[in-house]
C-alpha positions as a Markdown table, in Angstrom:
| # | Residue | x | y | z |
|---|---|---|---|---|
| 1 | Unk | 0.0 | 0.0 | 0.0 |
| 2 | Unk | 1.3 | 3.4 | -0.9 |
| 3 | Unk | 0.2 | 5.1 | 2.4 |
| 4 | Unk | 1.0 | 3.2 | 5.5 |
| 5 | Unk | 0.9 | 4.3 | 9.1 |
| 6 | Unk | 4.5 | 5.4 | 9.2 |
| 7 | Unk | 4.0 | 7.7 | 6.2 |
| 8 | Unk | 0.9 | 9.3 | 7.9 |
| 9 | Unk | 2.8 | 9.9 | 11.1 |
| 10 | Unk | 5.6 | 11.5 | 9.1 |
| 11 | Unk | 3.2 | 13.8 | 7.3 |
| 12 | Unk | 1.3 | 14.7 | 10.5 |
| 13 | Unk | 4.5 | 15.5 | 12.4 |
| 14 | Unk | 5.9 | 17.6 | 9.6 |
| 15 | Unk | 2.8 | 19.8 | 9.0 |
| 16 | Unk | 0.9 | 19.4 | 12.3 |
| 17 | Unk | 1.8 | 20.4 | 15.8 |
| 18 | Unk | 2.9 | 16.8 | 16.6 |
| 19 | Unk | 2.6 | 13.3 | 15.2 |
| 20 | Unk | -0.9 | 12.8 | 16.7 |
| 21 | Unk | -2.3 | 16.1 | 15.3 |
| 22 | Unk | -4.6 | 14.6 | 12.7 |
| 23 | Unk | -7.3 | 17.2 | 12.9 |
| 24 | Unk | -5.6 | 20.4 | 12.1 |
| 25 | Unk | -6.3 | 21.9 | 8.7 |
| 26 | Unk | -2.6 | 21.9 | 7.8 |
| 27 | Unk | -2.3 | 18.1 | 8.5 |
| 28 | Unk | -5.4 | 17.3 | 6.5 |
| 29 | Unk | -4.4 | 19.4 | 3.5 |
| 30 | Unk | -0.9 | 17.8 | 3.5 |
| 31 | Unk | -2.4 | 14.4 | 3.6 |
| 32 | Unk | -4.8 | 15.2 | 0.8 |
| 33 | Unk | -1.9 | 16.6 | -1.2 |
| 34 | Unk | 0.1 | 13.4 | -0.8 |
| 35 | Unk | -2.9 | 11.3 | -1.9 |
| 36 | Unk | -3.7 | 13.6 | -4.8 |
| 37 | Unk | -0.1 | 13.4 | -6.1 |
| 38 | Unk | -0.3 | 9.6 | -5.9 |
| 39 | Unk | -3.6 | 9.3 | -7.7 |
| 40 | Unk | -2.4 | 11.7 | -10.4 |
| 41 | Unk | 0.6 | 9.5 | -11.1 |
| 42 | Unk | -1.8 | 6.5 | -11.2 |
| 43 | Unk | -4.1 | 8.1 | -13.7 |
| 44 | Unk | -1.2 | 9.0 | -16.0 |
| 45 | Unk | -0.6 | 5.3 | -16.5 |
| 46 | Unk | -4.3 | 4.2 | -16.3 |
| 47 | Unk | -6.2 | 6.9 | -18.1 |
| 48 | Unk | -9.4 | 4.8 | -18.3 |
| 49 | Unk | -9.8 | 4.3 | -14.5 |
| 50 | Unk | -12.9 | 6.5 | -14.2 |
| 51 | Unk | -13.6 | 5.6 | -10.6 |
| 52 | Unk | -10.2 | 6.8 | -9.5 |
| 53 | Unk | -10.6 | 9.9 | -11.6 |
| 54 | Unk | -13.9 | 10.7 | -9.8 |
| 55 | Unk | -12.3 | 10.1 | -6.4 |
| 56 | Unk | -9.4 | 12.4 | -7.4 |
| 57 | Unk | -11.9 | 15.1 | -8.3 |
| 58 | Unk | -13.7 | 14.8 | -5.0 |
| 59 | Unk | -10.4 | 14.9 | -3.1 |
| 60 | Unk | -9.3 | 18.0 | -4.8 |
| 61 | Unk | -12.7 | 19.6 | -3.9 |
| 62 | Unk | -12.3 | 18.7 | -0.3 |
| 63 | Unk | -8.7 | 20.1 | -0.2 |
| 64 | Unk | -10.0 | 23.3 | -1.9 |
| 65 | Unk | -12.7 | 23.7 | 0.8 |
| 66 | Unk | -10.1 | 23.2 | 3.6 |
| 67 | Unk | -7.8 | 25.7 | 2.0 |
| 68 | Unk | -10.6 | 28.2 | 1.6 |
| 69 | Unk | -11.5 | 27.8 | 5.3 |
| 70 | Unk | -7.9 | 28.4 | 6.3 |
| 71 | Unk | -7.7 | 31.4 | 4.0 |
| 72 | Unk | -10.7 | 33.0 | 5.7 |
| 73 | Unk | -9.5 | 32.0 | 9.2 |
| 74 | Unk | -5.8 | 32.9 | 9.1 |
| 75 | Unk | -4.1 | 34.2 | 5.9 |
| 76 | Unk | -0.6 | 33.8 | 7.3 |
| 77 | Unk | -1.0 | 30.1 | 8.0 |
| 78 | Unk | -2.6 | 29.7 | 4.6 |
| 79 | Unk | 0.4 | 31.3 | 2.8 |
| 80 | Unk | 2.9 | 29.3 | 4.8 |
| 81 | Unk | 1.1 | 26.0 | 4.0 |
| 82 | Unk | 0.8 | 26.9 | 0.3 |
| 83 | Unk | 4.6 | 27.6 | 0.2 |
| 84 | Unk | 5.5 | 24.5 | 2.1 |
| 85 | Unk | 3.4 | 22.2 | -0.1 |
| 86 | Unk | 4.3 | 23.9 | -3.3 |
| 87 | Unk | 0.7 | 24.5 | -4.4 |
| 88 | Unk | -0.2 | 27.1 | -7.0 |
| 89 | Unk | -2.4 | 29.9 | -5.5 |
């Protein structure tokens, strides 16, 4: 599996307050970004996988909503997260 418990802990400890911080917006956005990158690579090889394409679209929408929430809540945290993840916005 591409996303095991050790990788999740690594993502949460890097972007959250600690390794058990799974609920913060930064942690969730970082996890979605990792999963989106993985699914994007999968779809480059399997372009007819429409179920995965739909899941990817939904995941991008969820990440977008979280980023919009963070933008409205604290613009500085939003800008730091965008820079750290390398997202275009």
